[in-house]
N, C-alpha and C positions, 0 to 999 in steps of 0.2 A: 679624186675630191675637186668635184665644182666648187669654184667660188666666184660669184657674181661679185660687181664691183660697191655698189651699195652698202655703206655699214649700216650698223645697229645703235640708233640713237638710246632705245630702250633700258637697256643697260644698264646704262649711265646713271640713272635713277635706282639701280639697284643698293651700290654702295658708292660712287661718284670713282672708284680707282680701276675702272674696267677701261681701256682705249677705246673710242671709238672703231679704228683698225682693225680691231681683232676680230669680230665677228662677223663675216659679210649676211646677207639677208638672205641667202640658200646655200644652206650645205649638205653635201649628200655625201653618210658617209654608211657602204656597205662591205658588209664582210659575209663570204661563201661560208655559211655554216654548215657544218656536215650533217646528215639528218640524225647521227645515235645523240647531239647536241642538243637536240630537241626533244629526247625523248622521253620525258615527263610530261604529266598532263596534269593541269590546276586541281587541285586537293579543296582548296578552300570553297567556299557557299557562289562565290562571285561568277555572273555568268558574262557570255561574251558577247558581246554589244551585237545585233541582228544585222548592220549596217558594218561595212567593212571600213575599220577605221584608217585614215589619211597614214597614219604611222604605218601600217604594216605594209606600207606598197614597197616593194625593190628598191627603188629608190628614194631612202630619207629624205626629208625635208623639214625646213626651221621655216614652223608656222607660228602665229600667233603667239609670239613670242615665247615656245617653249623650241628647247634646241634638243633633238631625240637623236642618241650614237649606239649606234650597235657594233659593238666590239667582241671579239673571241673569248669564249669565257676564260679559255686558257692565259690573259694576260700577252697573246703574242704581238699585239698593234695595240700595243698603249700609249703610240703618239698621239693617238686619235683622240687619249684624253685632255693633252692639254687646252681646250679651249673649256671644258668641265673645269680644272682647277682655278683659270684663270675669272672665272665665275664666281665659284667659290671665294677664290680673295675678295669678288667687289661686292658680295652681300648677298650673293644671289641660295637661294633653295630649292635643291634638286633630289632626285633618285636614282640611289645609287645601290649593286647587289651584296650581299654579304656574303658567308656562306650558311645562313642558314633562309634569310627571308629579303624581300627587299626593305631599302632603307630610307625614309626622306631624311636627309643631311643637311646642315649648315655650316656654316663656320665659327666655333667654339668662342673666339672673342667677336665675333659681330651679334651687339644685342639686339640691332632692329633685323637681322634674319632670325635669331630665336625666336624673335617674337611673331614673326612672318609665319615661321613655320606651326607655328599653336596655333594660327588662324587657321593656315590651311588644313591641318589636320583637326583642328578642332578639340584639340587640350583642353583639358582644366588648367590654369593655374598650379594646384596642385599636384597634379598629375606628374610625376616622376620621367624623366628622360635620362637616356645612356647615352654614355662619351666612347666613341670608336677613338682606338689609340694604336699607332706605327709599332710600338713595343714596350718594355714595363720600365722604360724611361719616361714616357709619357704620365703612366699608371702611377709610378714614383714623385712625378712633377705634379699632381693633381688632387690625389689623392696621401694620405699617409702609409701605405703601404700594403702586404699584407704581414698578419699577425710571421711573427718571427720565432724559434725555440727560447724558453730559458730555462734555469736550474730549477723553477719548480715542476720542470717536467711538462708544460706546452710543446706541442710539438710542432716544428719550423715548417708550417706550411705551406712559405713559400717554394721551398723544395717541390713537393708536390703541385702545386699550380703551374710551377714550369711546365709537369705536361700535361696541361690540361690546353696551355696558351701557344701560338693560335691555337683557337679552335671555337665550337658552340658556345661557347660559355656568356653568361654575366656576371663578374660581381659587384657583389654591394659592397663598397667600402667605403672609408669615413673622407668625407673632403680637407683637403688644405685648404692653405690659405691662397694657393696660386690659382686655385680653380677662380675665373673671373664672378664676378660679383651678378653678372647674369646670367651666373649658372646656379649661384647657389639662391636665387634668390624668384620668386614666381610673379606673374602676373604682368600688366603692363605699366607705363609711368601713373596711371588715374587709378589705379588699383592698389590693396595696400598691400606689400610684398610678407611672404611666408619664409621666414627662414628655411634652410634645407641642411645639415649634418653631411648627407650621405648622397654618394653618386654611385649608380651603376655602367661597371667597365667593360669594354669588351677588345680583344684583339682577333679579326673574323681569319678565318684559314682561307681567304679570298684572293686568287690573283690580281683579282681587277680592282676589289678594294685596297685592296695593300699599296697598292699602283698608285692611287687617287692619295690617299694617306703621305706616301714619300714624295709625292709633284707636289704638295699643300705643304709640304716637313710641317702638318701641326696635327691635333684629332681635329673629331668632328661629333658637335651634338644629332645625336642621331633618337630614330622611332621609328617602328615597323609601320608598314604599308597596310592598312586595313580598309575595309569597305567602309564608306561610314553612314552606309542603309543597313545592312547586316553583319553579323558578327564573325566575320572572317576575314583570312586573309587575303589580299590581291599579289596573284603570285607570278601573270604575265604581267611586262611593262607594257605591253602594247594599250592593254587595259587600264592600266595604273596611268597611264597618259592620256587617254578619254577623260578617266574619271576624275584626276587631279588637276591636268595641264589650265581647266578654267579656271580654275580656283586658284591661281597665281603660283604655279610651279615655273622655275629658269629653267633647267633641262631634265631629261631621261636617260641615265645610260643601261642599255639593254644589254645583257649578257646572260639570256637565256630565258627561260619556264625556271621559278623554282619550284621545292617542293615543301608540301605545309610544315614545316617541322621548325618552331621557332629556338632560340638557346632556349638554354637551360640555366635559370637564374638560381645561384648562391649565394645569402647572406653573410659575407665575413666578420661580422661588425657585433654579434654574439659573443658569447663563449666556445663557439664550435659552428663550423659553417651548416648551415642550415640550406638545406632546398628550399626553395618556396614557389618554384617553379621546373615540372621535368620535363626538359626538350629534348632536344637532339643529341647532346651530352651526356653520355650517362653518367650516371651517377659514380661515385669513388668510393671506396672504402675509410676515407675519411672525413664523408658528407652525412648528417643525418635531415633525414626524409621530412619533407610537410607540403602539405597542397595549400597553397595559393600562390593567386599570382597577381603581385603586387608590383609588375614593375613592368612598363610597355616599352620591353625589344630593347 
């Protein structure tokens, strides 16, 4: 890793909590990635830019306010994620891998970062977002938890869910009072807030994502990365940097190209667990199927 002495001042404007000396003007993170880790081909409708993007060069640099970090998808070089975690703590918005798609994320406790995330992705104030959690402890903190068995014959769903997480599922649960106000309401200070009672939660089975969550010591607000012009996911982090970098992203973590297979969304707030979007996670026997895309990853 090569560092120049100049410090970045622009990141202090993100949240004010990031020391100026933490982030050099030029950062080079490059890991030799075996050919087999890049065997997947993009299945989304987004096409690669005809010009080779600056982020695809062998020596990845920090330009235009965007930190681009290439890591081993198995998490063997998680030390490279330290600057990303510091940016998140300071109110940054960036892109990280999950076990399904890439996600635009920010700190759950940063109101300004959540508003920036919505603006970057052009998400309507009424559109729900998901929370990426480290463990069931986070889920129990920010939601009322999974349904438990009772003497009226209600199945203990929690035991079944434990076999699905970590994994490619998003579970919609009732939000608890511990969920910050900026997560339970939509809109900006100038608009009318809309109350939100439910929240989608995920525990992705991805070592890079889990390493970021452990270092951050808290959950992340997230939304999947889609093309702003075409109805398809962007699976290549190089293209994500090209498309969303100019919109205000602070960083992109490159852990290889994903496959166009989002999480399976299960609504747990009704009388029975209902699949409202079938994705990568297989339907379990205790789930009821239903075709409906109601949540943005």
